[in-house]
C-alpha positions in Angstrom: 139.3 43.9 -52.5 136.3 43.3 -54.8 135.6 40.2 -52.7 135.3 42.3 -49.5 133.0 44.8 -51.3 130.8 41.9 -52.5 130.6 40.6 -49.0 129.5 44.0 -47.6 126.9 44.5 -50.4 125.7 41.0 -49.7 125.3 41.8 -46.0 123.4 45.0 -46.8 121.1 43.0 -49.2 120.0 41.0 -46.1 119.5 44.1 -43.9 115.7 44.3 -44.4 115.3 40.8 -42.9 116.4 42.1 -39.6 113.2 44.1 -39.3 110.8 41.3 -40.3 109.5 39.2 -37.4 108.7 36.4 -39.9 112.5 36.1 -40.7 113.2 34.2 -37.6 116.9 33.6 -38.0 117.6 37.3 -38.7 114.9 39.1 -36.7 116.1 40.9 -33.6 119.7 39.6 -34.0 122.9 41.8 -34.3 123.6 42.7 -37.9 127.4 42.6 -37.4 127.2 38.7 -37.2 125.7 38.4 -40.6 128.0 41.1 -42.0 131.1 39.3 -40.7 129.9 35.9 -42.0 129.0 37.2 -45.5 132.4 38.9 -45.9 134.2 35.7 -44.8 132.0 33.5 -46.9 132.5 35.8 -49.9 136.2 35.0 -49.7 135.5 31.3 -49.8 133.0 31.6 -52.6 135.4 33.7 -54.6 138.1 31.0 -54.1 135.7 28.3 -55.2 134.6 30.3 -58.2 138.2 30.9 -59.3 139.4 27.3 -58.6 136.4 25.6 -60.3 136.9 27.2 -63.7 134.4 30.0 -63.0 131.6 27.6 -62.1 128.6 29.4 -60.8 127.1 26.0 -60.0 129.9 25.2 -57.5 129.3 28.6 -55.8 125.6 28.1 -55.7 126.0 24.6 -54.1 128.4 26.1 -51.5 126.0 28.9 -50.7 123.0 26.5 -50.4 125.1 24.2 -48.2 126.0 27.0 -45.9 122.4 28.1 -45.6 121.2 24.5 -45.2 123.6 23.9 -42.4 121.8 26.5 -40.2 118.6 24.4 -40.5 120.3 21.0 -40.1 122.3 22.2 -37.1 120.1 24.4 -35.0 122.9 24.7 -32.4 124.4 27.3 -34.8 121.8 29.7 -33.7 123.2 29.7 -30.1 126.0 32.1 -29.1 128.5 29.2 -28.8 127.4 27.8 -32.2 127.7 31.2 -33.8 131.2 31.7 -32.4 132.2 28.2 -33.6 130.9 29.1 -37.1 132.9 32.3 -37.1 136.0 30.4 -36.0 135.5 27.9 -38.8 135.0 30.6 -41.4 138.1 32.5 -40.2 140.2 29.3 -40.2 138.9 28.4 -43.7 139.7 31.9 -45.0 143.1 31.8 -43.4 143.8 28.4 -45.1 142.6 29.7 -48.5 144.7 32.9 -48.2 147.7 31.0 -47.0 147.5 28.5 -49.9 146.5 30.8 -52.7 147.5 34.3 -51.6 145.4 37.4 -52.2 144.6 36.3 -55.8 142.3 33.7 -54.2 143.2 31.1 -56.8 142.6 33.2 -59.8 144.5 31.9 -62.8 146.5 34.5 -64.7 145.6 34.7 -68.4 
């Protein structure tokens, strides 16, 4: 449950960017898209953190790669690209949850 809360807080953190015309990838776009993607991505980042021995570097690399992909693949800004991105995130989260369960790979002490 903490992962979902982190994803929602992460989405709210980005909320001011939706009001800034200089924030091109956010400005004048629906907020729900970012909220959904941050919640889904937080599941993946939590799994990476848990499975990498609590490595923040691994999480930072994944986060940077996700952000970088939006610049490398401008098609992700289209409706079809955004839906494909959501489909990928949902499938990846499903695979993680299926493989590791709700503990998201956390090792028991």
